[in-house]
Every structure is written in structure tokens, then in C-alpha cells.
N, C-alpha and C positions, 0 to 999 in steps of 0.2 A: 170207492170211485168207480165210475161208469166208463169202462175201457173196452172199445169195440175190437182193436187188434193191436198186437204188438208183433213187428216185423224185423227180421234181421237176415241178410245186410240190406239196408236201404242206402242207395248211392246217389240218389237225385234230389234229395232235400237237404243238402249240406255236404261238407267235404268228408271224404272217407268212408270206412263201413260204419254206418250208424244203426243204432236201434230207432226204429220208428214206432211212436205211440200214439194211437187216435183215440181221443175221448169221445164219448157219446153224450149228446145232449147240446142243444143249442137253441136258444130263444130268438136270436137275431133273424133266421130264415131269410138270408140274402138271396135275391134274384140271381141266378147263374152260379150258385154255390157249386163247388166241385164235389161236396160231399154231403149231398141232401139226405142220404141214407143214414147219417150220424146225427140228425137233428133231434131224434126221439130219445128219451131216457129209457133204456131197457134193462130190466131186472136181471135178465141172464148175463150181462155184461159186468154186473156188480163184482169188484174185487177189492179187498182192502189193500192198503199201501203195503202191508207186510207181504201179502201174496204176490204182488207185482214185484217187490224187491227180490223175492225167491226166484222168480222167473227171469229178471234181469241179471241176477248174479249166475244162474245157471248158464246163460247165453255166454256172459263175460268170461266164465271159467273155461268155456270150450273155444272161444273165438276172440280176435281182437276187436275191440270196440273202440272206435275213434270218436264218437259223440252220440247225441241223442237229438232227435227231432220230435217235437209234441205238436200234435195239431187236433183237429177234431172235424166234426161238432165245434164247440166253443170251450177251449180248455179253461178260461177264467171264469166259467160258471162253477167249476169245482175248486176255486182258487186255494182254499184252506188245504184241502187233501192234496192238491198239486203242489203246494209249497213243501209239504212233508216228503213227497215223491222226488222232487227235485233235490232235496237234501240228501237223499238215498243216492240218485243218480250221480251226484258229485263225487262220490267215492270211486266210482268207475271212471269218469270223465267229466272235466269241468266244461266241455264243449257242448252245451245245451242250448238248443234253438227252440222258441215256442212261437208258434204262428197263431194270432188272435184278431179278432175283429174290434176289440176295444182299443182305444188310444191311450197313450201314456198319461193323460189326465184323469183315467178313471181310477177309483181307488182300488179296485180289484187288481191292477197291475203291480202297484207299488211293493207289496209284500214279496212277490215272485220275482219281479224284475232285477232286484239286487243280488238274486241267487244265479242268474243265468248269464251265460255268455252273450246272447242276443236274444231279445224279445221283439219280434215282427209285429207291430201294432199298426193297424190300419182297417177302416171298415172295407169291405169287399166292394170293389167296383167292377161291374160287369164289363163296361167299355174298356177298361184298362186291361182285363184279362183277354178280351177279344184282340186288341191291338197286339198284345204280346204273341198271341197264338199265330197272328198274321206274319210276324217277323221270324218265326220258326221255320226251318227249312222243312220240306215235305218228305 
């Protein structure tokens, strides 16, 4: 898998103390993307599902993990490996959120969607992000 970062605790991308996993690689290249630094596939980010599992288990053994949030880049570009990772994550918590720019009609989604608590599927829309940011207090 091409994983740019794994962070704990993440408290803003879902409820509780979460492990955030950001995958690298995205062919979509949406204008206004919040993570354009994760568009490129980078060989130094390459980890096996087994290596990621070991890192996750190490965090879970030392801390309370309420869930996982997976973002990117575009996680569904690595759908097959992601499905294997999600199976592993479920042994720690079934609260798994995945953010993707693909829609529910995409064949990439179906194998993973059944494994997750929530899959946020929607193409990135810059004017929606801007409208939400305007509503946030300074």
C-alpha cells in the first residue's frame, strides 16, 4: 500500500480517539483539494498490509482506539489492498470511515463499502468546501 501517514489521536475526522490513515496516490486531481501533496504515488510510502497491521496493533495495545478514518489521496485507487486492511482494522474497531471521491455506483466501492461503518462518497466540489468554511467561526 502507498501510505503517506498514520496519526493518532485524530479527533476531528470522526468521533473519539481515532487512527487516521492517509493513502497516497490520486488520479482525480480535484481543483481545491485539501491534500494535493498526496496526489503522487511515492515509493518511499510503500508498506505491506502486514506492516501497517503491526503499526496499528502497536498503537492499539498502548492506547484506546475508538475508530479509524481513512483518507488520501484517493483510497479507492488501492481498493484491493484497502479491503485487506479494513478486515484487519475491524479486529480493533468496527468504526471505520473512508473518504473517497468515487460515488456509490463505482465498482471500486462495493467490495469495501460492506466492510465499513461509513463510506463518504462524493466528488470533491470546491464551492461546497468554500461555503462550509464561511460558516465556521473565526
